[in-house]
N, C-alpha and C positions, 0 to 999 in steps of 0.2 A: 454707398458705403457696402452694403452687402452685397453687392453685386462685383464690389472689388473683391471681399474676402471670396465671395462664392469659384470667381477664379483663380485668386493664389490657392484656394484648397484645390480644387481640380488640374491644375499645374503640378501642384505635389503629389498628388496621388497618380498621376500619370509618371512622374518620376518614377517614383519607388518602384512604381511597377515594371517602368522599362529596366532599372537596376534588378531588380529582382528575376526579371527573364534575362539577363545576358548575364549575371551569376550562375545561374540555371545551365543554360548554355556552354558556359565554359567550364563548369565543373562535369558537366556531359562530355566534353571534348570534342562538342560540334562545332567550338570557337575559338579560337586563339586568346592570349591575352597579352599585353604588353609585358614583358617582363624586364627588371630591374635589378641586377644580382647584386649590386653594391649599396640599393638601398634596404635589400632583405640582411644584407650583413648591419648595417647601420640599426635596423628596428630590431634584430637581436642583441645587440649591443644594448641598444635602450632600454628592452625588456627586462635584461639581467641585471642593470643597472637600477632601475626601478624598483625591483622587488626588492634587490639587498637593500636600498635605502630606506622601504618600507618597513621592511624587519628591525632592522639599525633602529628606526623611529620607535615601532612598537617596544622593543626591549627596552630601550633607553626610559620611555615613560614611564614602564612596569619598573625598571631599578629607581628612578625618583620617588614612586610611590612608595618602595621598600624603604626608603633612605628615611622619609617623613616619617614612615611608621614607627623605625628604630628612634628616629630622634623622641617621637611621644612617649616609647617605651623608656627612654634613657631619661627622660625629665622626669618620670615616674618613679623610677629607681631611686635618681638623687635625691628627690622628695622624701622617701622611705628613710634612706640613709640621714638624711638631715633629720630628720624625727628620732631615727634610732639613735643618733648621736649625742651624749647629752653633754649640755652646755658646760658643766663644770670640767668637762675632760679635757685635757690638753689640744690645742690646737683645733677647736671646734670652732672660732672664727675663720681661721685660713680653711679647715674643710667645707663650711658652708659656701665662702667665695670663690672655690676651685673647683665647686658643683656648678655654682652659677656660668662660671667660665665653659664647661662642657657644655651647657645649653648654649650660649651664643656661638662656639665655634661651631656645631651643627646648625643654629640659623645662617651663620653665614654661607658654609658649605651645599647646604640645598638651597639658594637662593644663587649662589654661585651655576650652582649646574641647571637650574631653571634659567638664567639668563645666557649665561655666556656657552653653554652647549647645548639646551633642548630647544632653542628660541633659534640659532642659525640651523639646527639639524630640519627644524618646520618648514623653514624657507627655502633649502636646498631642496626637500622632499616635494613643496609647493610646486614646482617645477615642470612635474611628469604630469600631474592630470590636464594642462594646457597645452602640453607639448603631445599627450596621448589624443586628445581633440582634435589638432591639428593635423596627425597622422591618420583619425577616422576621413576626416576630411577631403583628405588626398586622396585616400583609398575610394572614396565614393565619385572623385573627378575623374580617378583614372578609368572606372567603371565605364562613367558616361562617354570618355573619350573612346574607349573601346566600343560601346555599342553605337556611337557617331561613324567611328570607324566602318565599322561592320557594314551600317546603312548605306553609305556611299560606296561601299564596294561592291552592294549589291543594286545601286543604281547603275552604274559602270557595267557590271554583267548583264544586265538586263537589255537586250537588242531594242525592246519595243520602247523602253523608256530612256535608251541613250540619245532618241532624236530629241526627247524633252528638255531642254537648256535649260530652261528656269527652275524644275528640280534639280539638274545637276549642279547647277551655281548656289540654290538655297541650302543643298544637302554637304557642297563645299564649303559654305560660310559657315556652318553648324559646325562641320568638324574643326575650321580652322578655330573657331570660338572655343571649342569644347578642349582641343589640345593645348591652346593658349592658358584655359584657368589650369590644367592640371599640370603643366610644367612650370608656372610661376611656383604652385605650394611643393612639387618638387624640387624645383633649386634651393627654395629656403630652407628645406631640410636637409639636403643633401650638405647644407652649411652648417646648422643647427643640432643636427644630431652627433656628428664628430664633436664640435664643440662642448657640448652637456657631457658627453662621454669623456674627455679630455679633463672638464674640472672636476671628475670626483677624487682625483689626488690629491689637491691642495686642498679642498674643501676638507677630506677624510683627515688629514695632516694636522690641520691646524684645529678642527676639531678635537682630535684624538689627543694632543699635546694639552688642551685646555682642561681635558677632562681627567686625563692620567696627574697634570700639575695640579689641581684640584685636589687630587685624591691623595696626593701625596703632601702636600699643606695641612690637610685637614687633619692626617693619620699622625704625621709629626708634632704638631700644636697640640695634640689630645693625649699623645704617648707623654709630653711633659706634662699634662695636666693630673695624667694619673698616675706619673712618676713622682710627683708632689702628695699626691692623695697617698699612696702608700707608705711616705714617708711620715705623715702625719699619725698612719693607725702603727707605724712601727714603734714610734716616740710613744704610743700610748701604750703598747704592749708591755716596753723599757719599763716605765714608770708602775704598769702594775705589776711585775713582775718583785718590783723592791717595795711592794706592799702600801704603796700608795693610796690606793682605793680599795684594800681589804676591811671586810668590817669585823672588829675586833669584839669577842664577848665578855661581858661584865660581870664579874662574881660577887653576889651579896656576902659581907663578911657577917658571919651570924653570933660571932664573940663581941657583946659591947664593947666599945671605944671608950678611951677616954678622952679623946679628939672630939670636938663640936661638930656635927652632923650638918652636911650641905642639904638645903631641903630637898634635894633629889635624893641623896642616900636616906632621908628622912623618909620620903616616901617608899623609898626600896624595903625599908624594914617594917613600916605600917603593911604592906603587903606579903612580908616573910610572917608574920603574927598573922594574921588573918587566914592565909594557906596552912600556917602548920595548927590551927588552931585545935582539928580532930586530934591530933598527936599528944598536944599537951592537954586534952578534954577532963582528963581523970586530977591533974594537977595545976598549981596556982599560974595564973595569967598573967604575965609581965606587965606590967602598964606600958603605954605608948610612947616613946620618947619624947619627948617636947624639943620645940624647937629653941635654944633661951637666945635671947638677945646678942649673946655674945656670939654666938654661931653666924649670925648675919654679918658679924665684923670680918671672920674668916672666908665666908662665902667666895669672897675673889681669889681666895689663894688655892682652893681647891678647884682643880678644872674640872667641868662637868665630863663626860664622856659621852657620846653622839652615837657611839656603836650602838647598835639594837640589839638587845636578846630578847627571850622570853618573858621574864620579869617585868622589863622595861615598857614592853608592849603591853602587858597586863596593867600595871602600874598607869600608864596612860589612857589606856581604856576605861579602867576606873575613875580616875582625876576628871579628866575632861573628854569631851566628844562634841565633834563640831560637824554642823550639816553637810550631808553630801550636794554637790553642784555638780550638774549634767548640765551637759552642752548641746546642742542640736546644732544639726548640720543642715543646711539646706541643699540640695541637687540644683542647678541651673539646668534645665532640659531645653535644650534646642530643639525650637518650635517651625517648622519649616514653613517658609512662605507660601500660601496658596495661591499668589499671583503670579505663578510665571509665565514666562511668553512661550507661544506651542513652539513646536520642534517644528524646522523649515523642512520640507519634504525633499526626500534626495531628487538631484537632476537625472532624469529618466525621460528617454525624447517622450512627448503627448501622443496621444492618438489623436489621427487626424481623422476629427469628425466634426460634426457643425456646432457642438457643443463649446469646443472651443474657441469662438468667433462672436460667441454672446458675451453680455458686457456686465454680466451678473446682476441686472435689474437694475444698474446706476443710470440715471439720465445723460443724454448725450447732447445737451442743447447748449447753445453759447459757450461751445468750446472752438478751442483754436486750432488751427486747421492740421489736421494727421493726429489730432488727439480723440481718442476712441470714448476715454470719458475720467473721471476723476477718485483717487482714492484717500485715504486717511490714514497715518500711520496709528494703530492702537497698539502696538509694542516696538520699542529701537530695536534697529538689525543695523549689525557691523557686516560688510561683505567679508565672505571667505574665498573669491578669487575675483581676479580682474575684471570679470563679465559682470559682476554685481552693483548693485546698486544699498549704500548706506543710508540710513536715514534716524531721525527721532522720533518720537512721541509725539504727535500732533503734527506732523509735517504732510503736508498735500504735493502727490504725486499723480501726473500726468500719464495715464496709460494709455501704449502707442503700439503699432504694429511690430511684430519681428521683420527684420530687415531679410532673414534667409527663414521662411517658414521651418525647413529642416532643424534651426534651432531652438525651435518652441519645445520647452520642456513641461511635463504635468505639475501643475500645482504652482505654476511660476509666471509671473508678469515681466511684459517689458514697460518701462516707464524712465519719464525724466522728472527730476525733482523740481518743484514750483521756487521760482526764485533763484536758481541757479542752472548751471547745466551739465548736472550731473547725470550720468544715463546710465543703465544697465538693468540687469535680471533682479526680481527682488521676490520672496515667497508671498503667495494670494494671503497667506492666513494671519500672516503680520498685519494685515490692513481692513479698514471696510470702505463700502463704496460710498460715494459722498452723493 
């Protein structure tokens, strides 16, 4: 197994070196390169389409975050309005219901933007990275084809080697193989790139129609709610102008009345005698009025006034006291869960060193053919690309070699989930060797 890995590594290094040399010669103008103007036009359209889609996705993600922030701010504002609007005021129950309706409308709007606009947009933009990988691979195969073409031309031009039919035959076979590999990828991209470019119109129309319709419905429904809220407040203003909620002053009658006094008026009279005592210090003090039994009979005939004055306040303070109650509130702090899964490493080509072919200290005994070693998933991973592997915590994965060493990524392994045929790349730091 170690010998096979060494051979693959040597071939990969040789292939990279050959491509680097061919590109250098092409850039210096010492050798020609295969030109394809139609493909170059498709590539230009693809790059512009990808950049536009990426920006749209970025700005829409930011827009949804702002909508959710406004939703949170609106809820806090409505809670404050409900607290300020007193329960005995007209329309208090209707106002509470309408402010709750605003919150429901915001929730529906936010969910619709996420499910019907953002998810299709993410699906649309997910096509570009895969297509970009295919374009890059086509570029590498084109360099290989040009390199084999130039090598074969050199064999034919060399008079001494022209007699060596074996080398010429082998060179022709390598050239045909490189040309066939390049042309397969080139033909596929000539079909797929224009189709992807044409799909942008239908996607954009559908996505924008959903966005604008959601906006229109949300603002239409919220405008109705705010119109109801305005009507409730207008009614409160009208009733306030009529004096329905105006506090009226109560004046104490200093002249003794022949009519029996109610308990409230009797208390007012007592306070008046106490507060005016300094004025009558040198004169006779009038006895405190007593409440006769007959006054209780007429208490129902005299409507006690609930409008506060300074006299009533002082009377209430003198005759009764109530304990002050305080309420304490606790804040629920969100505690972040420390056991978060690691971040998957970015997909970048791995350096071609011997460290890439080690088994991370895992044993390789009693393994099926082609399996380098086994690992166990320590975190759940959901694939983000078509060539990746999803798994749950505790799943066992058989690590295998990459079919093409050039596709190897730093920090990523290739494997098959045990008990299934699911195969793909996965981040190594989400697993541990068995």
